[in-house]
C-alpha positions as MATLAB code, in Angstrom:
seq = 'MKIIAVTGKSGSGKSTLGKLLAQRLDCKYVSIDEIGHEALYNPDAKASLCEAFGDGILVDGKVSRKKVGQIVFADKKAMDKLTEITWGYMQDVLDVMLEGSNEYIVFDWALLPNSKYWNMAYKKIIVSANEQIRKARIMKRDNISEEYFELREAASWNYQNEEFDYIFENEFTDESLNMFVEKFVLDIKD';
ca = [
       4.791  -53.446   25.058;
       4.496  -49.684   26.580;
       5.362  -49.050   30.156;
       2.995  -46.487   31.961;
       5.352  -45.693   34.891;
       3.213  -44.613   37.969;
       5.424  -43.186   40.950;
       5.019  -41.207   44.104;
       5.692  -41.152   47.682;
       4.375  -44.062   50.016;
       0.867  -43.588   50.941;
       0.176  -41.088   47.904;
      -2.330  -43.466   46.241;
      -0.249  -44.769   43.450;
      -1.501  -48.428   43.702;
      -5.154  -47.169   43.517;
      -4.298  -45.040   40.468;
      -2.282  -47.739   38.964;
      -4.827  -50.477   39.403;
      -7.583  -48.260   38.019;
      -5.563  -47.389   34.899;
      -4.675  -50.900   34.100;
      -8.247  -51.769   34.692;
      -9.518  -49.138   32.327;
      -6.570  -50.003   29.539;
      -7.329  -53.847   30.058;
      -3.493  -54.502   30.666;
      -1.412  -55.843   33.542;
      -0.804  -53.883   36.704;
       2.471  -54.533   38.413;
       3.459  -53.570   42.049;
       7.200  -53.679   41.988;
       7.074  -53.493   45.859;
       5.310  -56.816   45.696;
       8.027  -58.299   43.668;
      10.687  -56.910   46.062;
       8.728  -58.713   48.883;
       8.791  -61.979   47.174;
      12.606  -61.453   46.677;
      12.850  -61.714   50.669;
      11.586  -65.395   50.221;
      14.158  -66.430   47.876;
      16.357  -68.762   49.904;
      19.543  -67.139   48.252;
      18.573  -63.628   49.122;
      17.506  -64.568   52.578;
      21.234  -66.167   53.186;
      22.762  -62.861   51.623;
      20.446  -60.591   53.938;
      21.255  -62.431   56.956;
      25.046  -62.414   56.166;
      24.757  -58.770   55.478;
      22.413  -57.632   58.336;
      22.578  -60.555   60.677;
      19.976  -63.067   61.978;
      18.190  -60.342   64.017;
      16.165  -59.659   60.785;
      14.465  -63.002   61.292;
      11.028  -63.591   62.924;
       9.893  -66.935   62.876;
      12.616  -67.937   60.315;
      11.390  -65.457   57.725;
      12.744  -62.185   56.898;
      10.932  -59.260   58.653;
      10.440  -56.500   56.340;
      10.075  -54.255   59.332;
      13.432  -55.328   60.731;
      15.199  -54.926   57.509;
      13.293  -51.440   57.108;
      14.666  -50.187   60.541;
      18.199  -50.862   59.123;
      17.949  -49.794   55.690;
      15.787  -46.748   55.886;
      18.416  -45.203   58.433;
      21.548  -46.004   56.269;
      21.954  -45.406   52.677;
      24.750  -47.965   52.268;
      22.516  -50.581   53.943;
      19.718  -49.701   51.456;
      22.237  -50.038   48.853;
      23.226  -53.600   49.882;
      19.353  -54.471   50.143;
      19.055  -53.438   46.541;
      22.240  -55.141   45.336;
      20.789  -58.503   47.139;
      17.098  -58.313   45.854;
      17.415  -56.273   42.606;
      18.547  -59.041   40.273;
      15.365  -61.246   41.270;
      13.157  -58.226   40.917;
      14.564  -57.327   37.361;
      14.329  -60.897   36.065;
      10.517  -60.976   37.017;
       9.829  -57.787   35.377;
      11.605  -58.516   32.275;
       9.606  -61.604   31.575;
       6.496  -59.509   32.224;
       7.593  -57.290   29.423;
       7.541  -60.149   26.833;
       3.769  -60.211   27.055;
       1.391  -59.264   24.241;
      -0.512  -56.424   25.628;
      -0.064  -52.978   24.265;
       0.340  -51.579   27.789;
       1.637  -52.500   31.198;
       1.347  -50.447   34.285;
       4.375  -50.316   36.659;
       3.815  -48.999   40.300;
       6.846  -48.307   42.340;
       8.224  -45.486   44.533;
      11.568  -45.974   43.047;
      10.851  -46.322   39.420;
      12.895  -43.281   38.373;
      16.072  -45.048   39.900;
      15.700  -48.038   37.733;
      16.260  -49.117   33.850;
      12.385  -49.010   33.459;
      12.153  -45.406   34.112;
      13.974  -44.505   30.691;
      11.811  -47.225   29.064;
       8.578  -45.765   29.989;
       6.154  -44.597   27.393;
       4.304  -42.379   30.008;
       5.343  -41.071   33.513;
       2.960  -40.162   36.202;
       3.564  -38.847   39.618;
       0.883  -39.015   42.391;
       1.414  -36.625   45.045;
      -0.731  -35.931   48.160;
      -0.885  -34.091   51.433;
       1.853  -35.276   53.787;
      -0.424  -35.792   56.753;
      -3.018  -37.475   54.969;
      -0.139  -39.908   53.606;
       1.304  -40.158   57.079;
      -1.979  -41.203   58.584;
      -2.754  -43.568   55.852;
       0.609  -45.414   56.350;
       0.758  -45.658   59.743;
      -2.625  -47.225   59.851;
      -2.150  -49.300   56.809;
       1.294  -50.795   57.636;
       0.716  -50.543   61.535;
       3.950  -48.484   62.024;
       4.890  -45.669   64.303;
       5.327  -42.156   63.497;
       9.036  -42.529   64.071;
       9.339  -45.395   61.591;
       7.109  -43.251   59.001;
       9.797  -40.579   59.370;
      12.644  -42.975   58.737;
      10.768  -44.238   55.520;
      10.137  -40.659   54.598;
      13.661  -39.403   54.773;
      14.947  -42.373   52.720;
      12.322  -41.752   49.808;
      12.918  -40.489   46.530;
      12.992  -36.815   45.814;
      10.982  -36.227   42.585;
      11.145  -33.452   40.189;
       7.862  -32.622   38.654;
       9.431  -31.700   35.162;
      10.466  -35.425   34.793;
       6.725  -36.369   34.514;
       4.276  -36.411   31.732;
       1.508  -36.165   33.951;
       1.141  -35.062   37.592;
      -2.072  -36.318   39.772;
      -2.671  -34.315   42.995;
      -4.567  -36.858   44.797;
      -7.479  -35.568   46.711;
      -8.555  -38.920   47.908;
     -11.914  -38.849   46.019;
     -13.309  -41.194   43.463;
     -14.385  -38.327   41.375;
     -10.834  -36.826   41.172;
      -9.160  -40.072   40.541;
     -11.989  -41.273   37.762;
     -11.451  -37.689   36.105;
      -7.692  -38.154   35.985;
      -8.026  -41.665   34.416;
     -10.394  -40.713   31.867;
      -8.444  -37.830   30.633;
      -5.298  -39.950   30.736;
      -6.901  -42.577   28.637;
      -8.327  -40.176   26.156;
      -4.965  -38.483   25.702;
      -3.088  -41.898   25.097;
      -5.821  -43.198   22.876;
      -5.837  -40.051   20.605;
];
């Protein structure tokens, strides 16, 4: 199975692109973020997270992503601890998905370049977009403050364009998105 790795900063449109690529290629789309969110519901992970960050991360007995985010986006050691706690679960889920029979699978995650799946990728795509547009989209979508956005942004990955096979400058129009997807599909089908 060939991994198509789609990455970029939060709010750049990587999920929209990844879903459209998967639809066009008739393959599975995987939001690794969603698997990370699932990991927070794992009882062992919850216990480890409370031990690492305190019970203040709980809201109604569940791990609050926003409360964890306020801690880890401001502290690299805390981010490393979160990764240590959740990554094993996430990797197990992803490895099972790779055992499927489709020719392609689309992985979408801002931190893909920091994972083993990056080196396994058949094609690597970065989605970039105007920062002000991304900020407005994320603040509305995730119902977060500008201050929280800035914390997330400061903790995000710094991408180097030369690491990618394709760069998609997202203009947030259906036309530009569809043109990129059609070109990409034609390229890999040749």
